[in-house]
C-alpha positions in Angstrom: -24.1 19.1 57.9 -24.3 15.5 59.1 -26.6 14.5 56.3 -24.3 15.9 53.7 -21.2 13.9 54.9 -23.4 10.9 55.3 -24.5 11.2 51.7 -20.9 11.6 50.5 -20.0 8.5 52.5 -22.9 6.6 51.0 -21.9 7.8 47.5 -18.4 6.6 48.0 -19.6 3.2 49.3 -22.0 2.8 46.4 -19.2 3.7 43.9 -16.8 1.2 45.5 -19.6 -1.5 45.4 -20.4 -0.8 41.8 -16.7 -0.8 40.9 -16.4 -4.2 42.5 -19.4 -5.6 40.6 -18.1 -4.1 37.3 -14.7 -5.6 37.7 -16.2 -9.0 38.6 -18.5 -8.9 35.6 -15.6 -8.0 33.3 -13.5 -10.9 34.6 -16.5 -13.3 34.1 -17.0 -11.9 30.5 -13.3 -12.4 29.7 -13.4 -16.0 31.1 -16.5 -16.7 29.1 -14.9 -15.4 25.9 -11.9 -17.5 26.5 -14.1 -20.6 27.0 -15.9 -19.8 23.8 -12.7 -19.3 21.9 -11.3 -22.6 23.2 -14.5 -24.4 22.2 -14.5 -22.8 18.7 -10.8 -23.8 18.2 -11.5 -27.4 19.3 -14.4 -27.6 16.9 -12.4 -26.2 14.0 -9.5 -28.6 14.8 -11.9 -31.6 14.8 -13.4 -30.5 11.6 -10.0 -30.1 10.0 -8.9 -33.6 11.0 -12.2 -35.2 10.0 -12.8 -33.6 6.6 -10.0 -31.4 5.3 -7.0 -33.4 6.4 -7.6 -36.3 4.1 -8.4 -34.0 1.2 -5.3 -31.9 1.8 -2.7 -34.1 0.1 -4.9 -34.5 -2.9 -4.9 -30.7 -3.4 -1.1 -30.7 -3.6 -1.0 -33.6 -6.1 -3.9 -32.5 -8.3 -2.4 -34.1 -11.4 -2.8 -37.8 -11.8 0.4 -39.7 -11.7 1.3 -41.1 -15.0 4.3 -42.7 -16.6 6.9 -45.2 -15.4 10.2 -44.9 -13.5 13.1 -44.9 -15.8 15.9 -45.8 -13.3 16.8 -49.4 -12.5 18.1 -50.9 -9.3 21.7 -50.4 -10.3 21.2 -46.7 -10.9 19.4 -46.2 -7.6 22.0 -48.3 -5.7 24.8 -46.3 -7.3 23.2 -43.0 -6.3 22.7 -44.1 -2.7 26.2 -45.5 -2.5 27.6 -42.2 -3.9 25.7 -40.0 -1.6 25.7 -42.0 1.7 28.9 -44.1 1.7 32.2 -42.8 3.0 35.2 -44.4 1.3 37.5 -43.3 4.1 35.4 -44.9 6.8 37.8 -47.7 7.6 40.9 -45.5 7.6 42.5 -44.6 10.9 42.5 -41.0 12.0 46.0 -41.2 13.5 47.2 -39.8 16.8 45.9 -36.6 18.1 48.6 -34.4 19.7 46.1 -32.2 21.6 45.6 -33.1 25.2 42.0 -34.2 26.1 40.8 -33.4 29.6 38.6 -36.0 31.1 36.2 -34.7 33.7 
């Protein structure tokens, strides 16, 4: 009877030991995969910046620019004044009847 309980105890110890080793291996495998993924992303990022980045705008504007601008300075100035200038800028807003609490 003693040998049988001893064998069960040894089996339990071996199972616990192998579980510990397996969990450690899985953590190391995950860490290695993360390192490889990080390395791959850095490599792809560098490749994008070196090669593709400067070709990227050209792909958007594949047509050659041709022609001339038809608008003059007066037209551009008028458009900017119309869109960005407020004619009521210098006008006073008047008194505000609502009380303002200053903290």
